[in-house]
N, C-alpha and C positions, 0 to 999 in steps of 0.2 A: 650309664648312658652319657654320651657327649652332648653338652648343651651349646656347643660352639656354633657360630654362624659362618665359620670358615668353610670353604669348599673341601670336599673329601675325595681323595684319589685312592682307589682300590687296586692293588698290584699283586699279581701272582709271581712266584719265583723271585721274591724280594730279598732273599738271603745273600745272593751273590750277583756278580756280573751286571748286566743291563738292568735287571730288576732292582738291585740295590742302588745303583746309580740313579735310576729314575725316582725311587723313593726319596732319596736325599735331595734331588733337584726340585721335586714338588714341595718338599718341606721348606727349602730355601725360598720358594715362591709363595709361601703362606698357606699351603694346603695342610689339612689334617690327613692322616693316612690309615688305611686298612691293609695290612701286609699279610700275605699268605705264602707259606713254603713248607716243605717237609723237613728242612734242616733247622731244627729248633734253636740251637745255640747261635748259629750265624744269623738267624732271623731276629733274635733278641738283640744281637749286636747292632744290626741295621736300625732297629726300633730305637735303641738307646741313642744312637747318633742323630736320628731324626728328632727325637724329643729334645736333645740338647740344642737343636736349631729352632725350637719353639713349637713343634708340631705335637698335637695330641695323636696318639697312635694306638690302634687296635691291632693286636697280633693274634694270628690263628695258625696253628700247625695243621696242615691239611694235605692229604694225598689226593692229587687230581685224578688219579686212576679210579678213585672211589667217588662216584657221582653223588652219592648220598652225603658224603662229607662236604663236597663242593656246594651243594644246595643248602646244607645247614650253615656253612660259612657265610653264604650270601645273605641268608635270613638274619644271622647274628650281626653282621655288619650294619644292615639297615636298622635293626633294633637299637644298636649302639649309637648310630649317628643320625638316624632319621633321614639320611640322604646318601646318595652316591653321585658325584658329579662327573667323575672320570673312572673308567675301568680300563686297566692295561693288562691284557692277556699276554703275559711274557713267558711264563714257565714252559720248559720244554724238556724232552728226554729223547734220546735216540741211541742206537747201537751202530758202531762203525762196522758194517758187514754188508756184503753184496746180496742181491736177490738169490744168488745161487745157494746161499747158506742161511739166510735169516729164518728164524723159527716163526711159527704162527703166533706164539706168545709175545715175542719181541715186536712183531708187526702190530699186533693189536694194542700192546701197551703204548707204543709210539703214537698211534692214531688216537687212542683214548686221551692221552695227556696233551698232545699237540693240537688236536682238532675237536674232538667231541667235548672235552671239558670246556674249552673256550666258547664253543657254540652254546652250550647250555648255561654256562655262567653269564654269558651275554644276555640270554633270555631272562634269567632270574634277576639280574641287575637292572635290565631295561624295565622290568615291572615296577621298580621304584623310580626310575627316571621319567617314565611316561606321564604320571600325574603332575609332575613339575614342569613338563613341557620343554625339557632341555637335558643334555647329557652328551658325553663323548665316550666312545669305545675305541680303543686303539689295539689292534692285533699286532703282535711282534712276529712277523713272518721271516723271510730270508730270501736272498737272491737265489738260493738253491731251489726256490719254487719254479724258476725258469732255467737254472744252470745246474743240470745234474752232473754228478761225479762218479756214479756207478758204485758208491760205497754205502749209501744210507737210503735205500729205496723208500722205506716207510716215512722217513723224515721229509724227503722230497715230496712225496704224495701229500703228506699232512700240510706242508707249507703251501703247496699249490691249492689245496682245499681251503686253507685259511684265507688266502687272497679271494677266492671265489665266495667264501662266507662273508667277507667284507662287503662285496657288491650286493649280496642278497640282503644282509641286515641293513645296509644303508638305504636300500629301496623300501624295505618294510617299515623301518623306524623313522625315516626322514620326515614324514608328515607329523610326527610327534615331537619334532625338534631335536631328535637325537642324531648326532653325526657319528659315522663309523668309518675308520681309516685303517690302513695297513702300512706298517713300516717294515721295509725289507733291508736289514743290515747285510753287509758283506763280511769281510774278515774283521772280527772284533776280538780284542784281547781278553777273553774270558776262559773259564775252566772248560766250558763245552767246546771251545775252539782249539783247545790244547791237548786233545786226547787222540790225535791221529798217530798212534804209535804202532809200529810193526814189532811184535815180540822178538823177532830175529834181527832187528835193525834199530838201535836206540837213536840213530841220527835222523830218522824219517821225519820227525816233527821239525827239526832244524831245516831239512830240505824243503818241507812245505813252506816254511817261512821265507826262505830265500826265493823260491819259485814265485810265491804270491806277491812278495815285494817287487819282484821284477815285472809282474803282470799288472799291478795296480798303478794307475797313473800317478797317484799321490805318493806311491813308494813306501807305504807302511800300512800296518793294521791300525784300526781305530781303537780308542779307549772307550769303555762303556759310557762314560759321561757324554761323549759326542753323540751317541744315539739317544741318550736320555734327554738331551736338550731339544732334539727334534721332536720327540714324543710330547714334551711339555709345550712346545710351540703349537703342535697340531691340536692339543687339548685346549689351547687358549682361544680367546676371541679374535686374535690375529689371523686365525685360520677359519673364521666363522662360515665361509662359503665353500669349504672343502669337505667333501664326504664321498664315499663310494669310490675311493681311489687308493693307489699305493704310492708310497714315497720311498725311493731307494737311497740308502745311505751306505755307499760302498767305495768311496774314493775314486769313482769313475771306472771300476773294474768291469761292470756289466757290458759297457760299450767299447771297451778297449780291444782291438784286434791283435796287435803285435805287442809282445813284451818289450820292455825298454832295451834289453841287451840285443835283441834282434833289430830293432829300429836303428840302434847306433851302428850296427854292422852294415845295414842297407844304406844309411846316410854317409 
């Protein structure tokens, strides 16, 4: 069991991408960590880097589809640390497939990992936060909660539900001093954002990059660390009066009407 007085951040999907970057950012800010993921080797690599930065790290290989594993992980973290100051529900899974073809199994797996697991993990972690009168829960949503593409229906539904869950939990847990927020990233350079491949067209991912760079006012995809720093900001006392809301991190994409190439032609 950790005997440290340092705050503890619990992060799902910590092996790669935004989860990994968030773990390392919290470590750099003096937090100890509880890291969950299904990818054991990469999770251990994240943990090793965080430990090198001075953090004490609890590692748990966990399949978020299996809620009994999720509950057991939450109990184990609290037993190890005696506290959870921040929970970041980051892990996600989805299949790039339209509603015409998605299977019931794929639909249910997406909702289980992207919505049901975060909901119940939030409940189980909040049980440890409430007696202490403080805590922060950050849901990693997506601009796809409001910007559908016709390619990942279960993911879009799950992210919309995650935003709604944020409002519900903020209302429920606010009187106990627990803040709940949602971060909605746009195009982020992660493995999950780089699998839009057409088996018949190996250039489709490159075309997506070119099109999105044209549409995003900042003209590029973000790096995971840029989202991680926003998450850490929201978890800090600098955001002490923020709860029950969403924060969009998308380079201006959501509110941009014309792509750059078209604007230049018009002007």
